[in-house]
Structure formats: structure tokens, C-alpha cells
N, CA, C and O atoms as CSV, one atom per row, in Angstrom:
chain,resi,resn,atom,element,x,y,z
A,1,MET,N,N,0.844,-1.179,0.000
A,1,MET,CA,C,0.000,0.000,0.000
A,1,MET,C,C,0.891,1.245,0.000
A,1,MET,O,O,1.886,1.313,0.722
A,2,ILE,N,N,0.522,2.205,-0.807
A,2,ILE,CA,C,1.261,3.460,-0.904
A,2,ILE,C,C,0.657,4.456,0.094
A,2,ILE,O,O,-0.551,4.696,0.091
A,3,VAL,N,N,1.498,5.020,0.930
A,3,VAL,CA,C,1.038,6.004,1.907
A,3,VAL,C,C,1.817,7.294,1.680
A,3,VAL,O,O,3.040,7.329,1.823
A,4,LYS,N,N,1.098,8.346,1.328
A,4,LYS,CA,C,1.693,9.668,1.159
A,4,LYS,C,C,1.207,10.541,2.309
A,4,LYS,O,O,0.041,10.481,2.701
A,5,ASP,N,N,2.120,11.355,2.846
A,5,ASP,CA,C,1.728,12.210,3.968
A,5,ASP,C,C,1.974,13.689,3.697
A,5,ASP,O,O,1.797,14.523,4.585
A,6,LYS,N,N,2.380,14.016,2.473
A,6,LYS,CA,C,2.643,15.420,2.126
A,6,LYS,C,C,1.906,15.776,0.845
A,6,LYS,O,O,1.496,14.899,0.084
A,7,LEU,N,N,1.744,17.072,0.617
A,7,LEU,CA,C,1.141,17.603,-0.606
A,7,LEU,C,C,2.225,18.295,-1.425
A,7,LEU,O,O,3.134,18.906,-0.863
A,8,PHE,N,N,2.133,18.203,-2.750
A,8,PHE,CA,C,3.092,18.868,-3.624
A,8,PHE,C,C,2.505,20.215,-4.013
A,8,PHE,O,O,1.606,20.297,-4.849
A,9,ILE,N,N,3.027,21.274,-3.392
A,9,ILE,CA,C,2.543,22.633,-3.632
A,9,ILE,C,C,3.737,23.550,-3.809
A,9,ILE,O,O,4.678,23.519,-3.016
A,10,ASP,N,N,3.695,24.362,-4.845
A,10,ASP,CA,C,4.730,25.364,-5.112
A,10,ASP,C,C,6.108,24.722,-5.281
A,10,ASP,O,O,7.115,25.252,-4.811
A,11,GLY,N,N,6.136,23.568,-5.962
A,11,GLY,CA,C,7.404,22.933,-6.283
A,11,GLY,C,C,8.059,22.152,-5.165
A,11,GLY,O,O,9.218,21.751,-5.275
A,12,GLN,N,N,7.316,21.932,-4.080
A,12,GLN,CA,C,7.912,21.180,-2.974
A,12,GLN,C,C,6.846,20.362,-2.241
A,12,GLN,O,O,5.654,20.663,-2.291
A,13,TRP,N,N,7.316,19.331,-1.568
A,13,TRP,CA,C,6.431,18.504,-0.751
A,13,TRP,C,C,6.301,19.165,0.614
A,13,TRP,O,O,7.298,19.385,1.301
A,14,ILE,N,N,5.059,19.482,1.006
A,14,ILE,CA,C,4.822,20.166,2.281
A,14,ILE,C,C,3.809,19.396,3.125
A,14,ILE,O,O,3.011,18.613,2.610
A,15,ASP,N,N,3.864,19.639,4.429
A,15,ASP,CA,C,2.877,19.048,5.329
A,15,ASP,C,C,1.524,19.702,5.081
A,15,ASP,O,O,1.446,20.919,4.913
A,16,PRO,N,N,0.458,18.908,5.055
A,16,PRO,CA,C,-0.871,19.501,4.891
A,16,PRO,C,C,-1.278,20.278,6.139
A,16,PRO,O,O,-0.754,20.042,7.228
A,17,ALA,N,N,-2.210,21.198,5.971
A,17,ALA,CA,C,-2.686,21.996,7.106
A,17,ALA,C,C,-3.499,21.150,8.084
A,17,ALA,O,O,-3.504,21.423,9.285
A,18,GLY,N,N,-4.183,20.133,7.580
A,18,GLY,CA,C,-5.006,19.282,8.439
A,18,GLY,C,C,-4.398,17.904,8.603
A,18,GLY,O,O,-3.293,17.633,8.134
A,19,SER,N,N,-5.136,17.044,9.272
A,19,SER,CA,C,-4.640,15.689,9.512
A,19,SER,C,C,-5.487,14.618,8.827
A,19,SER,O,O,-5.237,13.425,8.999
A,20,GLY,N,N,-6.485,15.039,8.052
A,20,GLY,CA,C,-7.357,14.079,7.381
A,20,GLY,C,C,-6.641,13.307,6.283
A,20,GLY,O,O,-5.676,13.788,5.690
A,21,LYS,N,N,-7.126,12.116,6.029
A,21,LYS,CA,C,-6.585,11.248,4.987
A,21,LYS,C,C,-7.720,10.777,4.092
A,21,LYS,O,O,-8.864,10.674,4.535
A,22,ILE,N,N,-7.405,10.488,2.827
A,22,ILE,CA,C,-8.369,9.890,1.911
A,22,ILE,C,C,-7.768,8.605,1.355
A,22,ILE,O,O,-6.550,8.491,1.216
A,23,GLU,N,N,-8.619,7.650,1.041
A,23,GLU,CA,C,-8.175,6.425,0.414
A,23,GLU,C,C,-8.104,6.641,-1.099
A,23,GLU,O,O,-8.973,7.279,-1.693
A,24,VAL,N,N,-7.062,6.101,-1.698
A,24,VAL,CA,C,-6.897,6.155,-3.151
A,24,VAL,C,C,-7.337,4.796,-3.681
A,24,VAL,O,O,-6.785,3.763,-3.302
A,25,ILE,N,N,-8.330,4.807,-4.555
A,25,ILE,CA,C,-8.944,3.580,-5.045
A,25,ILE,C,C,-8.532,3.334,-6.502
A,25,ILE,O,O,-8.561,4.248,-7.326
A,26,GLU,N,N,-8.151,2.098,-6.805
A,26,GLU,CA,C,-7.874,1.677,-8.182
A,26,GLU,C,C,-9.216,1.499,-8.888
A,26,GLU,O,O,-10.018,0.649,-8.502
A,27,ALA,N,N,-9.455,2.296,-9.913
A,27,ALA,CA,C,-10.759,2.298,-10.574
A,27,ALA,C,C,-11.118,0.948,-11.194
A,27,ALA,O,O,-12.282,0.549,-11.164
A,28,ALA,N,N,-10.139,0.241,-11.752
A,28,ALA,CA,C,-10.422,-1.023,-12.429
A,28,ALA,C,C,-10.788,-2.142,-11.459
A,28,ALA,O,O,-11.611,-2.999,-11.782
A,29,THR,N,N,-10.181,-2.139,-10.273
A,29,THR,CA,C,-10.396,-3.245,-9.333
A,29,THR,C,C,-11.176,-2.834,-8.090
A,29,THR,O,O,-11.641,-3.687,-7.334
A,30,GLU,N,N,-11.316,-1.534,-7.881
A,30,GLU,CA,C,-11.945,-0.965,-6.696
A,30,GLU,C,C,-11.211,-1.331,-5.407
A,30,GLU,O,O,-11.794,-1.317,-4.323
A,31,GLN,N,N,-9.930,-1.657,-5.539
A,31,GLN,CA,C,-9.094,-1.963,-4.385
A,31,GLN,C,C,-8.417,-0.683,-3.887
A,31,GLN,O,O,-8.112,0.215,-4.672
A,32,VAL,N,N,-8.190,-0.614,-2.585
A,32,VAL,CA,C,-7.488,0.533,-2.021
A,32,VAL,C,C,-6.006,0.394,-2.349
A,32,VAL,O,O,-5.373,-0.601,-1.995
A,33,LEU,N,N,-5.454,1.412,-3.036
A,33,LEU,CA,C,-4.034,1.430,-3.376
A,33,LEU,C,C,-3.199,2.051,-2.273
A,33,LEU,O,O,-2.046,1.677,-2.060
A,34,GLY,N,N,-3.799,3.009,-1.572
A,34,GLY,CA,C,-3.055,3.706,-0.538
A,34,GLY,C,C,-3.862,4.840,0.048
A,34,GLY,O,O,-5.082,4.903,-0.101
A,35,THR,N,N,-3.152,5.743,0.725
A,35,THR,CA,C,-3.789,6.913,1.316
A,35,THR,C,C,-2.986,8.164,0.959
A,35,THR,O,O,-1.794,8.110,0.657
A,36,ALA,N,N,-3.690,9.277,1.009
A,36,ALA,CA,C,-3.076,10.578,0.736
A,36,ALA,C,C,-3.726,11.612,1.649
A,36,ALA,O,O,-4.826,11.395,2.155
A,37,PRO,N,N,-3.040,12.741,1.858
A,37,PRO,CA,C,-3.633,13.781,2.701
A,37,PRO,C,C,-4.929,14.325,2.084
A,37,PRO,O,O,-5.042,14.464,0.867
A,38,ASP,N,N,-5.876,14.622,2.931
A,38,ASP,CA,C,-7.113,15.265,2.515
A,38,ASP,C,C,-6.887,16.769,2.629
A,38,ASP,O,O,-6.951,17.332,3.722
A,39,GLY,N,N,-6.624,17.412,1.501
A,39,GLY,CA,C,-6.308,18.834,1.500
A,39,GLY,C,C,-7.436,19.685,2.067
A,39,GLY,O,O,-8.616,19.422,1.832
A,40,THR,N,N,-7.055,20.689,2.802
A,40,THR,CA,C,-8.012,21.616,3.409
A,40,THR,C,C,-8.149,22.864,2.538
A,40,THR,O,O,-7.455,23.007,1.531
A,41,GLU,N,N,-9.037,23.750,2.929
A,41,GLU,CA,C,-9.167,25.027,2.214
A,41,GLU,C,C,-7.843,25.788,2.224
A,41,GLU,O,O,-7.481,26.417,1.230
A,42,ALA,N,N,-7.125,25.732,3.339
A,42,ALA,CA,C,-5.836,26.424,3.431
A,42,ALA,C,C,-4.837,25.832,2.437
A,42,ALA,O,O,-4.066,26.571,1.824
A,43,ASP,N,N,-4.844,24.513,2.272
A,43,ASP,CA,C,-3.955,23.869,1.307
A,43,ASP,C,C,-4.324,24.288,-0.114
A,43,ASP,O,O,-3.449,24.567,-0.934
A,44,ILE,N,N,-5.616,24.328,-0.394
A,44,ILE,CA,C,-6.079,24.739,-1.719
A,44,ILE,C,C,-5.682,26.180,-1.990
A,44,ILE,O,O,-5.225,26.503,-3.087
A,45,ASP,N,N,-5.852,27.047,-1.002
A,45,ASP,CA,C,-5.469,28.448,-1.175
A,45,ASP,C,C,-3.977,28.571,-1.506
A,45,ASP,O,O,-3.602,29.351,-2.381
A,46,LYS,N,N,-3.127,27.807,-0.812
A,46,LYS,CA,C,-1.684,27.830,-1.100
A,46,LYS,C,C,-1.408,27.382,-2.529
A,46,LYS,O,O,-0.602,27.986,-3.237
A,47,ALA,N,N,-2.086,26.321,-2.943
A,47,ALA,CA,C,-1.875,25.786,-4.286
A,47,ALA,C,C,-2.322,26.774,-5.359
A,47,ALA,O,O,-1.649,26.931,-6.377
A,48,VAL,N,N,-3.442,27.433,-5.139
A,48,VAL,CA,C,-3.948,28.408,-6.105
A,48,VAL,C,C,-3.002,29.605,-6.209
A,48,VAL,O,O,-2.714,30.070,-7.311
A,49,VAL,N,N,-2.523,30.100,-5.082
A,49,VAL,CA,C,-1.571,31.218,-5.090
A,49,VAL,C,C,-0.304,30.825,-5.851
A,49,VAL,O,O,0.208,31.603,-6.656
A,50,ALA,N,N,0.197,29.620,-5.593
A,50,ALA,CA,C,1.411,29.156,-6.264
A,50,ALA,C,C,1.188,29.007,-7.762
A,50,ALA,O,O,2.053,29.373,-8.557
A,51,ALA,N,N,0.039,28.473,-8.150
A,51,ALA,CA,C,-0.263,28.297,-9.576
A,51,ALA,C,C,-0.402,29.644,-10.277
A,51,ALA,O,O,0.080,29.821,-11.395
A,52,ARG,N,N,-1.053,30.576,-9.625
A,52,ARG,CA,C,-1.227,31.913,-10.222
A,52,ARG,C,C,0.127,32.580,-10.412
A,52,ARG,O,O,0.384,33.188,-11.451
A,53,ARG,N,N,0.996,32.466,-9.404
A,53,ARG,CA,C,2.327,33.061,-9.483
A,53,ARG,C,C,3.135,32.409,-10.619
A,53,ARG,O,O,3.805,33.106,-11.381
A,54,ALA,N,N,3.074,31.099,-10.728
A,54,ALA,CA,C,3.808,30.400,-11.786
A,54,ALA,C,C,3.308,30.820,-13.164
A,54,ALA,O,O,4.088,30.931,-14.110
A,55,PHE,N,N,2.007,31.052,-13.267
A,55,PHE,CA,C,1.447,31.502,-14.542
A,55,PHE,C,C,1.848,32.941,-14.837
A,55,PHE,O,O,2.272,33.253,-15.950
A,56,ASP,N,N,1.716,33.821,-13.842
A,56,ASP,CA,C,1.986,35.247,-14.058
A,56,ASP,C,C,3.457,35.561,-14.268
A,56,ASP,O,O,3.784,36.433,-15.073
A,57,ASP,N,N,4.357,34.873,-13.566
A,57,ASP,CA,C,5.779,35.206,-13.701
A,57,ASP,C,C,6.470,34.440,-14.827
A,57,ASP,O,O,7.664,34.622,-15.066
A,58,GLY,N,N,5.719,33.584,-15.516
A,58,GLY,CA,C,6.278,32.871,-16.660
A,58,GLY,C,C,7.004,31.588,-16.319
A,58,GLY,O,O,7.527,30.919,-17.211
A,59,ALA,N,N,7.049,31.227,-15.033
A,59,ALA,CA,C,7.755,30.006,-14.647
A,59,ALA,C,C,7.158,28.783,-15.339
A,59,ALA,O,O,7.885,27.844,-15.663
A,60,TRP,N,N,5.861,28.781,-15.566
A,60,TRP,CA,C,5.223,27.664,-16.255
A,60,TRP,C,C,4.913,28.032,-17.706
A,60,TRP,O,O,5.181,27.251,-18.619
A,61,THR,N,N,4.360,29.199,-17.910
A,61,THR,CA,C,3.964,29.587,-19.269
A,61,THR,C,C,5.166,29.834,-20.167
A,61,THR,O,O,5.045,29.806,-21.392
A,62,GLY,N,N,6.325,30.076,-19.567
A,62,GLY,CA,C,7.529,30.299,-20.361
A,62,GLY,C,C,8.237,29.022,-20.779
A,62,GLY,O,O,9.268,29.077,-21.450
A,63,THR,N,N,7.695,27.870,-20.390
A,63,THR,CA,C,8.315,26.607,-20.768
A,63,THR,C,C,7.687,26.074,-22.048
A,63,THR,O,O,6.556,26.413,-22.395
A,64,THR,N,N,8.445,25.236,-22.737
A,64,THR,CA,C,7.927,24.611,-23.954
A,64,THR,C,C,7.081,23.394,-23.575
A,64,THR,O,O,7.181,22.899,-22.453
A,65,PRO,N,N,6.261,22.915,-24.490
A,65,PRO,CA,C,5.513,21.686,-24.199
A,65,PRO,C,C,6.427,20.519,-23.822
A,65,PRO,O,O,6.077,19.725,-22.949
A,66,ALA,N,N,7.567,20.406,-24.452
A,66,ALA,CA,C,8.504,19.325,-24.132
A,66,ALA,C,C,9.039,19.477,-22.702
A,66,ALA,O,O,9.173,18.490,-21.979
A,67,GLU,N,N,9.341,20.710,-22.302
A,67,GLU,CA,C,9.814,20.945,-20.929
A,67,GLU,C,C,8.717,20.633,-19.920
A,67,GLU,O,O,8.981,20.069,-18.858
A,68,ARG,N,N,7.495,21.002,-20.257
A,68,ARG,CA,C,6.374,20.702,-19.355
A,68,ARG,C,C,6.190,19.189,-19.216
A,68,ARG,O,O,5.927,18.688,-18.123
A,69,ALA,N,N,6.330,18.475,-20.320
A,69,ALA,CA,C,6.205,17.018,-20.283
A,69,ALA,C,C,7.269,16.407,-19.375
A,69,ALA,O,O,6.978,15.479,-18.620
A,70,GLU,N,N,8.490,16.914,-19.441
A,70,GLU,CA,C,9.569,16.417,-18.570
A,70,GLU,C,C,9.257,16.688,-17.097
A,70,GLU,O,O,9.467,15.830,-16.239
A,71,ILE,N,N,8.758,17.883,-16.818
A,71,ILE,CA,C,8.412,18.251,-15.443
A,71,ILE,C,C,7.305,17.336,-14.925
A,71,ILE,O,O,7.383,16.838,-13.802
A,72,MET,N,N,6.281,17.116,-15.737
A,72,MET,CA,C,5.169,16.268,-15.312
A,72,MET,C,C,5.610,14.814,-15.135
A,72,MET,O,O,5.136,14.132,-14.227
A,73,ALA,N,N,6.510,14.335,-15.993
A,73,ALA,CA,C,7.021,12.964,-15.857
A,73,ALA,C,C,7.819,12.814,-14.562
A,73,ALA,O,O,7.705,11.800,-13.873
A,74,ALA,N,N,8.629,13.825,-14.234
A,74,ALA,CA,C,9.409,13.783,-12.995
A,74,ALA,C,C,8.483,13.803,-11.779
A,74,ALA,O,O,8.723,13.083,-10.810
A,75,LEU,N,N,7.435,14.614,-11.821
A,75,LEU,CA,C,6.473,14.663,-10.728
A,75,LEU,C,C,5.760,13.315,-10.601
A,75,LEU,O,O,5.574,12.812,-9.493
A,76,SER,N,N,5.369,12.742,-11.718
A,76,SER,CA,C,4.718,11.439,-11.694
A,76,SER,C,C,5.610,10.378,-11.051
A,76,SER,O,O,5.137,9.551,-10.271
A,77,ALA,N,N,6.884,10.405,-11.377
A,77,ALA,CA,C,7.822,9.447,-10.800
A,77,ALA,C,C,7.935,9.632,-9.291
A,77,ALA,O,O,8.032,8.653,-8.552
A,78,GLN,N,N,7.924,10.878,-8.831
A,78,GLN,CA,C,7.977,11.141,-7.385
A,78,GLN,C,C,6.734,10.635,-6.684
A,78,GLN,O,O,6.811,10.071,-5.592
A,79,ILE,N,N,5.592,10.837,-7.310
A,79,ILE,CA,C,4.335,10.396,-6.711
A,79,ILE,C,C,4.284,8.874,-6.632
A,79,ILE,O,O,3.825,8.312,-5.637
A,80,GLN,N,N,4.751,8.221,-7.669
A,80,GLN,CA,C,4.723,6.763,-7.704
A,80,GLN,C,C,5.786,6.122,-6.819
A,80,GLN,O,O,5.631,4.994,-6.353
A,81,GLY,N,N,6.882,6.875,-6.595
A,81,GLY,CA,C,8.028,6.353,-5.862
A,81,GLY,C,C,7.761,6.105,-4.459
A,81,GLY,O,O,8.650,5.663,-3.731
């Protein structure tokens, strides 16, 4: 079972504001794969601020599609790891 205890916000893994957890379900088998933090409003607010900043300052919009694909692949590997 995969257990994650942090949220990926603003380019880093951070502790969630709350202590809630959610089960991650495999859609094909309906088996529980693991757990992840249940993000709170405060976590969502942090993520939205970070996303807006990345969009406005060009950190994300200034990248090419190929660079974005590499970033997303690296993030996927971290999540799966």
C-alpha cells in the first residue's frame, strides 16, 4: 500500500494543514491502493496562489511543451516512488 503524507505545492512537498486522509482507489479493481492527505481550504489556497504566481511570472507559461512534459514525468515518478 502506498502512503503519502505530504502535498506537492509550489514545487515542494509540504505538510498539509489538516490531519485528514483519503483512500486512493484503483478504478479497475476498486481496491485501495493507498492513502493521501485530505487537503483543506488552506492547502487549496496555497496551491492556487502558487499556480497563479507560476502563470503570471512565466515560470510555467515560459516553458515549452517538451519541458512541461519532462516536469510532469518527474512529478509522476515522485508520486509513484
